[in-house]
Backbone as numpy.savetxt, mean C-alpha at the origin, in Angstrom:
# Nx Ny Nz CAx CAy CAz Cx Cy Cz
-5.77 7.51 -4.68 -4.79 6.46 -4.47 -5.30 5.17 -5.08
-4.50 4.58 -5.94 -4.96 3.41 -6.70 -4.78 2.13 -5.89
-5.86 1.68 -5.28 -5.82 0.46 -4.48 -6.77 -0.56 -5.08
-6.35 -1.82 -5.08 -7.27 -2.87 -5.49 -8.27 -3.11 -4.37
-9.30 -3.89 -4.65 -10.31 -4.19 -3.63 -9.69 -4.89 -2.43
-8.79 -5.82 -2.69 -8.18 -6.56 -1.58 -7.29 -5.65 -0.74
-6.59 -4.72 -1.40 -5.75 -3.79 -0.65 -6.59 -2.85 0.20
-7.70 -2.36 -0.38 -8.59 -1.48 0.38 -9.17 -2.24 1.58
-9.53 -3.50 1.39 -10.08 -4.31 2.48 -9.07 -4.46 3.61
-7.80 -4.64 3.27 -6.75 -4.78 4.28 -6.64 -3.50 5.11
-6.67 -2.35 4.45 -6.55 -1.08 5.17 -7.79 -0.82 6.01
-8.97 -1.13 5.45 -10.22 -0.96 6.20 -10.19 -1.78 7.48
-9.62 -2.97 7.40 -9.53 -3.82 8.59 -8.63 -3.19 9.65
-7.60 -2.49 9.23 -6.72 -1.80 10.18 -7.53 -0.82 11.01
-8.40 -0.06 10.35 -9.20 0.94 11.06 -10.29 0.28 11.91
-10.86 -0.80 11.41 -11.85 -1.53 12.22 -11.20 -2.06 13.48
-9.99 -2.59 13.34 -9.27 -3.13 14.51 -8.91 -2.03 15.50
-8.54 -0.86 14.99 -8.22 0.27 15.88 -9.43 0.67 16.71
-10.58 0.78 16.04 -11.79 1.20 16.76 -12.23 0.15 17.77
-12.10 -1.12 17.40 -12.47 -2.19 18.32 -11.54 -2.21 19.52
-10.24 -2.02 19.28 -9.26 -2.00 20.37 -9.54 -0.83 21.31
-9.89 0.33 20.75 -10.20 1.49 21.60 -11.44 1.22 22.44
-12.45 0.58 21.85 -13.68 0.25 22.58 -13.36 -0.66 23.77
-12.57 -1.69 23.53 -12.24 -2.62 24.60 -11.41 -1.96 25.70
-10.53 -1.02 25.29 -9.71 -0.33 26.27 -10.58 0.59 27.14
-11.56 1.25 26.53 -12.48 2.08 27.32 -13.26 1.23 28.31
-13.73 0.07 27.85 -14.47 -0.82 28.75 -13.58 -1.31 29.88
-12.32 -1.60 29.58 -11.40 -2.08 30.61 -11.17 -1.00 31.66
-10.94 0.24 31.21 -10.69 1.33 32.15 -11.92 1.63 32.99
-13.11 1.59 32.37 -14.33 1.85 33.11 -14.56 0.79 34.18
-14.30 -0.46 33.82 -14.46 -1.55 34.79 -13.49 -1.37 35.96
-12.28 -0.89 35.65 -11.27 -0.69 36.69 -11.71 0.38 37.70
-12.14 1.54 37.19 -12.50 2.62 38.11 -13.79 2.28 38.88
-14.73 1.58 38.24 -15.94 1.18 38.95 -15.64 0.25 40.11
-14.62 -0.58 39.92 -14.27 -1.55 40.95 -13.41 -0.96 42.05
-12.55 0.01 41.70 -11.55 0.47 42.66 -11.82 1.86 43.25
-12.78 2.61 42.70 -13.05 3.95 43.23 -14.48 3.99 43.77
-14.59 4.11 45.07 -15.92 4.14 45.71 -16.72 5.34 45.23
-17.97 5.09 44.84 -18.87 6.15 44.45 -18.76 6.55 42.99
-17.75 6.07 42.29 -17.56 6.50 40.89 -18.70 6.00 40.00
-19.09 4.74 40.18 -20.14 4.18 39.35 -21.43 5.00 39.47
-21.78 5.37 40.71 -23.03 6.10 40.95 -22.99 7.48 40.28
-21.86 8.17 40.44 -21.73 9.49 39.83 -21.81 9.39 38.31
-21.12 8.41 37.74 -21.09 8.24 36.29 -22.47 7.90 35.74
-23.19 7.04 36.48 -24.54 6.68 36.04 -25.49 7.87 36.15
-25.28 8.72 37.16 -26.13 9.91 37.31 -25.91 10.87 36.15
-24.65 11.03 35.74 -24.35 11.90 34.60 -25.02 11.37 33.34
-24.92 10.06 33.14 -25.53 9.45 31.95 -27.04 9.65 31.95
-27.65 9.49 33.12 -29.10 9.64 33.24 -29.53 11.07 32.94
-28.78 12.04 33.48 -29.12 13.44 33.24 -28.91 13.83 31.78
-27.88 13.26 31.13 -27.63 13.55 29.71 -28.79 13.05 28.85
-29.33 11.88 29.21 -30.49 11.35 28.48 -31.69 12.27 28.67
-31.87 12.74 29.91 -32.97 13.65 30.20 -32.80 14.96 29.45
-31.55 15.42 29.36 -31.27 16.66 28.64 -31.64 16.52 27.16
-31.28 15.40 26.57 -31.62 15.17 25.17 -33.13 15.12 24.96
-33.82 14.52 25.91 -35.27 14.40 25.82 -35.92 15.77 25.86
-35.44 16.65 26.75 -36.00 18.00 26.85 -35.77 18.79 25.56
-34.60 18.60 24.96 -34.31 19.29 23.70 -35.25 18.84 22.60
-35.50 17.53 22.54 -36.42 17.00 21.52 -37.84 17.51 21.73
-38.20 17.75 23.00 -39.54 18.24 23.31 -39.65 19.75 23.17
-38.54 20.39 22.83 -38.56 21.84 22.64 -38.57 22.61 23.95
-38.12 22.00 25.05 -38.14 22.68 26.35 -36.75 23.20 26.71
-36.19 24.00 25.81 -34.85 24.52 26.03 -34.75 25.36 27.30
-35.85 26.00 27.69 -35.84 26.87 28.87 -35.58 26.08 30.15
-35.84 24.76 30.14 -35.69 23.94 31.36 -34.30 23.33 31.46
-33.39 23.71 30.58 -32.09 23.03 30.53 -31.05 23.62 31.46
-31.20 24.86 31.87 -30.13 25.52 32.63 -29.82 24.80 33.93
-30.85 24.45 34.70 -30.62 23.75 35.97 -30.01 22.37 35.72
-30.46 21.73 34.66 -29.96 20.40 34.32 -28.48 20.45 33.95
-28.11 21.45 33.18 -26.71 21.60 32.79 -25.82 21.84 34.01
-26.32 22.63 34.94 -25.54 22.90 36.15 -25.35 21.63 36.96
-26.39 20.79 37.05 -26.29 19.52 37.78 -25.25 18.60 37.13
-25.25 18.57 35.79 -24.27 17.73 35.08 -22.86 18.25 35.31
-22.71 19.58 35.30 -21.38 20.16 35.52 -20.82 19.78 36.89
-21.69 19.87 37.91 -21.26 19.54 39.28 -20.86 18.07 39.38
-21.65 17.19 38.75 -21.34 15.76 38.79 -20.03 15.46 38.06
-19.77 16.14 36.95 -18.52 15.93 36.22 -17.32 16.38 37.05
-17.51 17.46 37.81 -16.43 17.90 38.70 -16.18 16.86 39.78
-17.25 16.24 40.30 -17.11 15.18 41.29 -16.36 13.98 40.70
-16.71 13.65 39.47 -16.05 12.51 38.81 -14.57 12.79 38.62
-14.25 14.01 38.17 -12.86 14.38 37.97 -12.08 14.34 39.29
-12.72 14.77 40.38 -12.07 14.76 41.69 -11.82 13.33 42.15
-12.78 12.45 41.92 -12.61 11.04 42.29 -11.43 10.43 41.54
-11.31 10.75 40.25 -10.18 10.23 39.47 -8.86 10.80 39.97
-8.86 12.10 40.27 -7.65 12.73 40.75 -7.20 12.15 42.07
-8.15 11.93 42.99 -7.80 11.34 44.29 -7.27 9.92 44.16
-7.62 9.26 43.04 -7.12 7.90 42.79 -5.84 7.93 41.95
-5.25 9.14 41.82 -4.01 9.34 41.06 -4.17 8.98 39.58
-5.36 9.26 39.05 -5.62 9.04 37.63 -5.94 10.37 36.96
-5.58 10.56 35.71 -5.88 11.82 35.02 -7.38 11.99 34.80
-7.82 13.23 34.68 -9.24 13.51 34.51 -9.80 12.87 33.24
-8.97 12.74 32.21 -9.43 12.17 30.94 -9.08 10.69 30.83
-8.94 10.03 31.96 -8.54 8.62 31.96 -9.47 7.75 31.12
-10.77 8.06 31.14 -11.74 7.26 30.40 -11.84 7.66 28.92
-11.20 8.75 28.56 -11.18 9.18 27.16 -9.95 8.59 26.48
-10.05 7.35 26.05 -8.92 6.68 25.41 -8.54 7.43 24.14
-7.27 7.82 24.00 -6.88 8.62 22.83 -6.98 7.85 21.52
-7.29 8.57 20.46 -7.29 7.97 19.13 -5.86 7.92 18.61
-5.57 6.94 17.78 -4.27 6.89 17.12 -4.14 8.09 16.19
-5.23 8.41 15.50 -5.27 9.64 14.68 -6.45 10.47 15.16
-6.21 11.50 15.95 -7.32 12.32 16.45 -8.02 13.12 15.34
-7.33 13.32 14.21 -7.92 14.11 13.13 -9.15 13.43 12.53
-9.08 12.12 12.35 -10.22 11.40 11.77 -10.89 10.48 12.78
-10.37 10.49 14.03 -10.89 9.63 15.10 -10.90 8.16 14.65
-9.80 7.78 13.97 -9.56 6.40 13.56 -10.63 5.84 12.63
-11.24 6.71 11.83 -12.18 6.25 10.81 -11.52 6.15 9.44
-10.40 6.88 9.27 -9.72 6.92 7.98 -10.21 8.04 7.08
-11.27 8.73 7.50 -11.85 9.79 6.66 -12.07 11.06 7.48
-11.89 12.18 6.81 -12.05 13.48 7.45 -12.74 14.41 6.45
-13.93 14.90 6.82 -14.71 15.77 5.93 -14.98 15.12 4.57
-15.25 13.82 4.61 -15.58 13.12 3.38 -14.39 12.73 2.51
-13.17 13.07 2.95 -11.97 12.75 2.19 -11.09 11.79 3.00
-10.26 11.03 2.28 -9.33 10.14 2.97 -8.39 10.96 3.83
-8.25 10.54 5.08 -7.38 11.25 6.03 -5.92 11.01 5.65
-5.05 11.90 6.11 -3.61 11.74 5.85 -3.09 10.41 6.38
-3.69 9.92 7.50 -3.24 8.66 8.06 -3.63 7.49 7.17
-4.78 7.59 6.49 -5.22 6.56 5.55 -4.25 6.51 4.37
-3.90 7.68 3.87 -2.97 7.73 2.74 -1.62 7.13 3.11
-1.18 7.40 4.34 0.10 6.85 4.78 0.00 5.34 4.95
-1.12 4.87 5.48 -1.32 3.42 5.63 -1.34 2.74 4.27
-1.97 3.38 3.30 -2.02 2.82 1.95 -0.63 2.77 1.34
0.14 3.84 1.54 1.49 3.88 1.00 2.36 2.79 1.61
2.23 2.61 2.93 3.00 1.56 3.61 2.63 0.18 3.08
1.32 -0.03 2.86 0.87 -1.32 2.34 1.42 -1.55 0.93
1.41 -0.52 0.12 1.91 -0.65 -1.24 3.39 -1.02 -1.23
4.16 -0.42 -0.33 5.56 -0.76 -0.22 5.74 -2.21 0.22
4.96 -2.61 1.24 5.08 -3.98 1.76 4.73 -5.01 0.69
3.69 -4.75 -0.08 3.23 -5.73 -1.06 4.04 -5.69 -2.35
4.86 -4.67 -2.53 5.60 -4.55 -3.78 6.74 -5.56 -3.87
7.17 -6.15 -2.75 8.35 -7.00 -2.68 9.64 -6.20 -2.90
9.54 -4.88 -2.86 10.70 -4.03 -3.14 11.18 -3.25 -1.93
10.54 -3.44 -0.78 10.74 -2.55 0.35 12.23 -2.39 0.70
12.97 -3.48 0.78 14.38 -3.40 1.16 15.26 -2.93 0.01
14.86 -3.25 -1.23 15.66 -2.87 -2.38 15.63 -1.38 -2.65
14.50 -0.73 -2.37 14.32 0.65 -2.78 15.15 1.65 -2.01
15.74 1.23 -0.89 16.60 2.15 -0.13 17.75 2.64 -0.99
18.21 1.81 -1.92 19.37 2.18 -2.73 19.00 2.51 -4.17
17.70 2.74 -4.42 17.25 3.04 -5.78 16.48 4.34 -5.80
17.00 5.34 -6.48 16.33 6.64 -6.54 16.92 7.43 -7.69
16.06 8.12 -8.44 16.56 8.91 -9.56 17.60 9.94 -9.10
17.48 10.39 -7.85 18.39 11.44 -7.36 19.84 10.97 -7.26
20.05 9.66 -7.19 21.43 9.16 -7.08 21.87 8.45 -8.37
21.04 8.52 -9.43 21.42 7.93 -10.71 22.63 8.68 -11.27
23.54 7.95 -11.90 24.77 8.57 -12.41 25.15 7.94 -13.75
25.71 8.76 -14.63 26.16 8.26 -15.93 27.68 8.06 -15.97
28.35 8.14 -14.82 29.81 8.10 -14.80 30.38 6.73 -15.16
29.54 5.71 -15.17 30.03 4.36 -15.47 29.94 4.03 -16.95
29.50 4.97 -17.78 29.26 4.69 -19.20 30.10 5.61 -20.08
30.44 5.10 -21.26 31.19 5.89 -22.23 30.69 5.58 -23.64
30.84 6.53 -24.53 30.53 6.30 -25.93 29.10 5.85 -26.17
28.96 4.77 -26.95 27.63 4.26 -27.27 26.90 3.78 -26.03
27.63 3.21 -25.06 27.01 2.76 -23.81 26.37 3.94 -23.08
27.05 5.11 -23.11 26.52 6.31 -22.47 25.24 6.76 -23.16
25.22 6.74 -24.48 24.01 7.14 -25.20 22.85 6.20 -24.89
23.15 4.90 -24.79 22.09 3.94 -24.44 21.55 4.22 -23.04
22.47 4.52 -22.11 22.03 4.80 -20.73 21.17 6.06 -20.69
21.63 7.13 -21.32 20.88 8.40 -21.28 19.50 8.23 -21.92
19.44 7.47 -23.01 18.15 7.21 -23.66 17.23 6.44 -22.71
17.78 5.43 -22.03 16.98 4.62 -21.09 16.55 5.45 -19.89
17.46 6.30 -19.41 17.14 7.16 -18.26 16.00 8.11 -18.61
16.09 8.75 -19.78 15.05 9.70 -20.19 13.71 9.01 -20.39
13.73 7.81 -20.96 12.49 7.06 -21.13 11.90 6.69 -19.77
12.75 6.41 -18.81 12.28 6.07 -17.46 11.61 7.27 -16.80
12.24 8.43 -16.89 11.67 9.64 -16.30 10.34 9.99 -16.98
10.30 9.89 -18.30 9.06 10.18 -19.03 7.96 9.19 -18.66
8.35 7.95 -18.43 7.38 6.92 -18.03 6.68 7.34 -16.74
7.46 7.84 -15.78 6.90 8.29 -14.50 6.05 9.54 -14.70
6.59 10.51 -15.42 5.88 11.79 -15.57 4.55 11.64 -16.31
4.47 10.68 -17.21 3.26 10.51 -18.02 2.43 9.30 -17.61
2.74 8.74 -16.45 2.13 7.46 -16.06 0.61 7.52 -15.99
0.09 8.61 -15.46 -1.36 8.71 -15.27 -2.13 8.82 -16.59
-1.49 9.38 -17.59 -2.23 9.72 -18.81 -1.79 8.94 -20.04
-0.65 8.27 -19.97 -0.10 7.62 -21.17 0.26 6.18 -20.83
-0.54 5.23 -21.31 -0.28 3.82 -21.04 0.96 3.35 -21.80
1.96 2.84 -21.05 3.19 2.35 -21.66 3.70 1.14 -20.89
4.53 0.36 -21.57 5.29 -0.73 -20.95 6.74 -0.56 -21.36
7.65 -0.88 -20.47 9.08 -0.75 -20.76 9.75 -2.11 -20.67
10.74 -2.32 -21.53 11.59 -3.51 -21.45 13.04 -3.06 -21.48
13.73 -3.23 -20.36 15.17 -2.96 -20.29 15.90 -4.25 -20.67
16.74 -4.18 -21.68 17.47 -5.38 -22.09 18.92 -5.02 -22.38
19.79 -6.03 -22.28 21.19 -5.78 -22.55 22.09 -6.59 -21.65
23.34 -6.19 -21.56 24.35 -6.97 -20.85 24.18 -6.87 -19.34
24.82 -7.80 -18.64 24.69 -7.94 -17.19 25.27 -6.73 -16.47
24.56 -6.27 -15.42 25.11 -5.27 -14.51 25.18 -3.87 -15.06
24.29 -3.51 -15.99 24.36 -2.19 -16.62 23.30 -1.22 -16.10
22.55 -1.61 -15.06 21.62 -0.68 -14.42 20.17 -0.88 -14.79
19.85 -2.02 -15.39 18.46 -2.27 -15.79 17.53 -2.36 -14.58
17.91 -3.16 -13.60 17.10 -3.30 -12.39 17.07 -2.01 -11.58
18.19 -1.27 -11.63 18.26 0.00 -10.90 17.22 0.99 -11.43
17.14 1.15 -12.74 16.17 2.09 -13.31 14.74 1.61 -13.06
14.53 0.29 -13.10 13.20 -0.25 -12.77 12.82 0.13 -11.34
13.78 0.01 -10.43 13.52 0.36 -9.03 13.27 1.83 -8.83
14.00 2.67 -9.58 13.78 4.12 -9.49 12.36 4.47 -9.91
11.90 3.84 -10.98 10.53 4.07 -11.45 9.53 3.62 -10.39
9.77 2.42 -9.84 8.86 1.88 -8.82 8.76 2.81 -7.63
9.90 3.30 -7.16 9.91 4.16 -5.98 9.17 5.46 -6.25
9.42 6.06 -7.40 8.77 7.33 -7.73 7.26 7.16 -7.81
6.80 6.07 -8.41 5.37 5.85 -8.57 4.70 5.51 -7.24
5.38 4.74 -6.40 4.79 4.40 -5.10 4.70 5.63 -4.21
5.66 6.54 -4.34 5.59 7.77 -3.56 4.41 8.63 -4.00
3.91 8.41 -5.21 2.72 9.10 -5.68 1.44 8.33 -5.35
1.60 7.16 -4.69 0.44 6.39 -4.27 0.01 5.31 -5.23
0.81 5.01 -6.25 0.46 3.95 -7.19 0.89 2.59 -6.63
0.14 1.57 -6.98 0.46 0.22 -6.51 1.44 -0.44 -7.46
2.52 -0.95 -6.91 3.58 -1.60 -7.70 3.88 -2.94 -7.07
4.00 -3.97 -7.90 4.41 -5.29 -7.42 5.64 -5.73 -8.20
6.63 -6.18 -7.47 7.89 -6.64 -8.07 8.03 -8.14 -7.89
8.42 -8.82 -8.95 8.77 -10.23 -8.89 10.02 -10.45 -9.74
10.92 -11.30 -9.27 11.89 -11.86 -10.19 11.11 -12.79 -11.12
11.62 -13.03 -12.30 10.91 -13.90 -13.24 10.70 -15.29 -12.65
11.73 -15.81 -11.97 11.61 -17.13 -11.36 10.59 -17.11 -10.23
10.55 -16.02 -9.44 9.58 -15.91 -8.36 8.16 -15.83 -8.87
7.95 -15.09 -9.96 6.62 -14.97 -10.54 6.15 -16.31 -11.08
7.04 -17.01 -11.80 6.64 -18.31 -12.35 6.34 -19.31 -11.23
7.11 -19.24 -10.16 6.87 -20.13 -9.02 5.51 -19.84 -8.40
5.20 -18.56 -8.23 3.91 -18.19 -7.64 2.75 -18.62 -8.52
2.85 -18.33 -9.82 1.77 -18.70 -10.73 1.59 -20.21 -10.80
2.70 -20.95 -10.69 2.61 -22.41 -10.70 1.91 -22.91 -9.44
2.28 -22.36 -8.30 1.65 -22.79 -7.05 0.16 -22.49 -7.06
-0.20 -21.33 -7.61 -1.62 -20.99 -7.67 -2.37 -21.95 -8.59
-1.74 -22.31 -9.71 -2.40 -23.18 -10.67 -2.51 -24.62 -10.17
-1.53 -25.09 -9.42 -1.46 -26.51 -9.08 -1.89 -26.84 -7.65
-1.74 -25.87 -6.73 -2.06 -26.15 -5.32 -3.47 -25.65 -5.03
-4.45 -26.47 -5.35 -5.85 -26.06 -5.21 -6.24 -25.78 -3.76
-5.59 -26.46 -2.81 -5.93 -26.26 -1.40 -5.56 -24.86 -0.92
-4.61 -24.23 -1.59 -4.13 -22.92 -1.13 -4.67 -21.76 -1.96
-5.64 -22.04 -2.82 -6.13 -20.98 -3.70 -6.75 -19.82 -2.93
-7.43 -20.14 -1.81 -7.99 -19.06 -1.00 -6.90 -18.16 -0.46
-5.79 -18.77 -0.06 -4.66 -18.01 0.49 -4.01 -17.15 -0.58
-3.86 -17.71 -1.78 -3.17 -17.01 -2.85 -4.08 -16.11 -3.68
-5.41 -16.26 -3.51 -6.36 -15.60 -4.40 -6.19 -14.11 -4.51
-6.08 -13.41 -3.35 -5.98 -11.96 -3.38 -4.68 -11.52 -4.05
-3.58 -12.18 -3.70 -2.30 -11.83 -4.31 -2.30 -12.10 -5.81
-2.97 -13.17 -6.21 -3.07 -13.50 -7.63 -3.80 -12.40 -8.38
-4.91 -11.92 -7.82 -5.65 -10.84 -8.47 -4.84 -9.54 -8.49
-4.06 -9.31 -7.43 -3.26 -8.09 -7.38 -2.23 -8.05 -8.51
-1.74 -9.22 -8.92 -0.78 -9.28 -10.03 -1.39 -8.68 -11.30
-2.69 -8.89 -11.50 -3.35 -8.38 -12.69 -3.89 -6.96 -12.49
-4.14 -6.56 -11.25 -4.82 -5.29 -10.99 -3.89 -4.16 -10.56
-2.68 -4.46 -10.06 -1.80 -3.40 -9.58 -1.46 -2.47 -10.74
-1.11 -1.23 -10.41 -0.84 -0.23 -11.45 0.38 -0.60 -12.28
1.38 -1.18 -11.62 2.62 -1.53 -12.33 3.13 -2.87 -11.82
3.41 -3.78 -12.75 4.04 -5.06 -12.43 5.45 -5.04 -12.99
6.44 -5.32 -12.14 7.84 -5.39 -12.57 8.26 -6.86 -12.58
8.74 -7.32 -13.72 9.28 -8.67 -13.84 10.77 -8.53 -14.10
11.57 -8.88 -13.11 13.01 -8.67 -13.17 13.73 -9.93 -13.63
14.74 -9.75 -14.45 15.63 -10.83 -14.89 14.88 -11.92 -15.66
14.04 -11.51 -16.60 13.35 -12.47 -17.44 14.38 -13.30 -18.20
14.18 -14.61 -18.18 15.14 -15.52 -18.79 15.91 -16.32 -17.78
15.86 -15.89 -16.51 16.56 -16.64 -15.45 15.70 -17.77 -14.91
14.41 -17.77 -15.25 13.50 -18.80 -14.74 13.61 -20.07 -15.58
13.13 -21.19 -15.01 13.04 -22.44 -15.77 11.94 -22.28 -16.81
12.28 -22.50 -18.06 11.33 -22.28 -19.14 10.83 -23.61 -19.69
9.53 -23.77 -19.68 8.89 -24.93 -20.30 7.54 -24.48 -20.85
6.81 -25.41 -21.43 5.54 -25.05 -22.06 4.57 -24.44 -21.05
4.54 -24.99 -19.83 3.62 -24.50 -18.82 3.98 -23.09 -18.38
5.26 -22.84 -18.12 5.67 -21.51 -17.65 5.47 -20.46 -18.74
5.73 -20.83 -20.00 5.52 -19.89 -21.11 4.03 -19.55 -21.24
3.18 -20.56 -21.06 1.74 -20.32 -21.13 1.28 -19.38 -20.02
1.80 -19.59 -18.82 1.40 -18.72 -17.69 1.93 -17.30 -17.88
3.14 -17.18 -18.41 3.68 -15.85 -18.68 2.82 -15.13 -19.72
2.42 -15.85 -20.77 1.57 -15.24 -21.79 0.26 -14.76 -21.18
-0.35 -15.60 -20.34 -1.62 -15.23 -19.70 -1.46 -13.96 -18.87
-0.37 -13.90 -18.10 -0.11 -12.74 -17.25 0.05 -11.48 -18.09
0.89 -11.56 -19.13 1.12 -10.39 -19.98 -0.15 -9.97 -20.69
-0.83 -10.94 -21.29 -2.01 -10.62 -22.08 -3.13 -10.03 -21.24
-3.31 -10.58 -20.02 -4.37 -10.06 -19.14 -4.10 -8.61 -18.76
-2.85 -8.29 -18.50 -2.51 -6.91 -18.14 -2.63 -5.99 -19.36
-2.29 -6.48 -20.54 -2.48 -5.67 -21.75 -3.96 -5.32 -21.92
-4.82 -6.32 -21.72 -6.26 -6.11 -21.90 -6.79 -5.09 -20.89
-6.22 -5.09 -19.69 -6.67 -4.17 -18.64 -5.95 -2.82 -18.70
-5.02 -2.69 -19.65 -4.23 -1.45 -19.77 -3.46 -1.17 -18.48
-2.85 -2.21 -17.94 -2.02 -2.10 -16.74 -0.55 -2.26 -17.14
0.28 -1.33 -16.71 1.66 -1.26 -17.18 2.54 -2.37 -16.62
3.56 -2.71 -17.42 4.54 -3.74 -17.07 5.93 -3.19 -17.36
6.88 -3.52 -16.49 8.30 -3.29 -16.79 9.00 -4.64 -16.72
9.76 -4.94 -17.75 10.55 -6.18 -17.79 12.02 -5.80 -17.91
12.85 -6.49 -17.15 14.29 -6.37 -17.37 14.84 -7.76 -17.70
15.79 -7.81 -18.63 16.33 -9.09 -19.05 17.75 -8.92 -19.57
18.56 -9.95 -19.37 19.91 -9.97 -19.93 19.92 -10.57 -21.33
18.76 -11.01 -21.80 18.67 -11.62 -23.12 18.62 -10.55 -24.21
19.19 -10.87 -25.34 19.08 -9.98 -26.50 17.74 -10.21 -27.18
17.40 -9.36 -28.14 16.12 -9.52 -28.84 16.03 -10.88 -29.54
17.08 -11.32 -30.29 17.00 -12.65 -30.91 16.86 -13.76 -29.87
17.53 -13.62 -28.72 17.43 -14.64 -27.67 16.03 -14.68 -27.07
15.40 -13.51 -26.92 14.02 -13.48 -26.43 13.09 -14.24 -27.38
13.30 -14.00 -28.67 12.43 -14.65 -29.66 12.65 -16.16 -29.67
13.89 -16.58 -29.50 14.19 -18.02 -29.51 13.68 -18.71 -28.27
13.81 -18.04 -27.11 13.47 -18.68 -25.84 11.96 -18.77 -25.63
11.23 -17.76 -26.08 9.79 -17.72 -25.83 9.02 -17.90 -27.14
7.76 -18.16 -27.02 6.95 -18.41 -28.21 6.82 -17.14 -29.05
6.47 -17.34 -30.34 6.30 -16.19 -31.22 5.20 -15.26 -30.72
4.15 -15.85 -30.11 3.05 -14.98 -29.67 3.47 -14.12 -28.49
4.37 -14.62 -27.61 4.88 -13.78 -26.53 5.80 -12.70 -27.10
6.70 -13.09 -28.01 7.62 -12.10 -28.58 6.83 -11.03 -29.33
5.78 -11.45 -30.03 4.95 -10.49 -30.75 4.30 -9.50 -29.79
3.80 -10.00 -28.66 3.19 -9.12 -27.66 4.23 -8.14 -27.12
5.42 -8.64 -26.85 6.47 -7.76 -26.35 6.83 -6.70 -27.38
7.05 -7.13 -28.61 7.52 -6.24 -29.67 6.51 -5.12 -29.94
5.23 -5.45 -29.88 4.19 -4.49 -30.25 3.65 -3.67 -29.09
3.97 -4.05 -27.86 3.38 -3.38 -26.70 4.40 -2.75 -25.76
5.70 -2.87 -26.06 6.72 -2.36 -25.16 7.59 -1.31 -25.83
8.05 -0.37 -25.02 9.13 0.53 -25.41 10.42 -0.11 -24.93
11.38 -0.31 -25.84 12.60 -1.03 -25.50 13.73 -0.07 -25.14
14.44 -0.43 -24.08 15.56 0.38 -23.58 16.80 -0.50 -23.56
17.70 -0.27 -24.49 18.92 -1.08 -24.56 19.98 -0.50 -23.63
20.60 -1.36 -22.82 21.63 -0.92 -21.89 22.84 -1.83 -22.02
23.97 -1.22 -22.25 25.19 -1.97 -22.50 26.34 -1.35 -21.71
27.45 -2.10 -21.65 28.63 -1.60 -20.97 29.20 -2.60 -20.00
30.15 -2.13 -19.20 30.79 -3.00 -18.21 29.84 -3.27 -17.05
30.10 -4.33 -16.30 29.29 -4.70 -15.14 29.57 -3.70 -14.01
28.60 -2.83 -13.73 28.80 -1.78 -12.73 29.05 -2.38 -11.35
28.48 -3.53 -11.09 28.66 -4.16 -9.77 30.13 -4.46 -9.51
30.85 -4.88 -10.54 32.28 -5.17 -10.36 33.11 -3.89 -10.24
32.62 -2.82 -10.89 33.32 -1.55 -10.80 33.16 -0.96 -9.40
């Protein structure tokens, strides 16, 4: 599962918090029974003392002397269970359950990430993608070509096939996609389908509208007091497996924003981290609006998917 350092740290903290919470709950329950059940503390301390003695005998190689000791421990445990039962408490009251009994809330089982760790990672990836609510209505299984005809249909089918190939070859073939064309033709929808498919495979995806990304990068660059707060998210923009920039061209464009966009694109190119861009701008409009060096980076590093037709939202 492709997690950045900051994402892994967040998940690790979840497991640390679980173990700490379980420890405190055990201490709370033990304090309760010691205070409210007469004789429980003495029995429990006797069991602990005999267990220490049992371990000592084993280390000394005196296994033959353990039978009587084991019987004494068994009798004391029965007394403890009876005391709990008489107090209307279950026998395992002091055994606080794990959230995941398979890995005992460590996140690992037999040296491998537990299923609960993988699920926690997947949930985090969804939360950090900024796509969580959007993806409910985006899935390749509900994609349809019924809104397209003629050349528009060919453009859609070409874009759809490139999207599916992008997902299928994501692990082995570094690519970037740019969906461009008229408003409401499914560019953001296909971007979302790709994002959902990749996140279900455990890849990290971050989504920003172009205006949202420029706003974030500006705040990070100018608000020095908040750099600690923004630092991890800033690094995730460069380290996540896929960055989606939606509706490029809708943001306020000036020299500063163009420079920050170039830095973002170029840094991800250098790291071989994929990008998907969607825009309503045509190729000539992209070249006019942005600097030649940005257009050159786009032209030489992206697979272009042209999408045309009527506005599906109005249909």
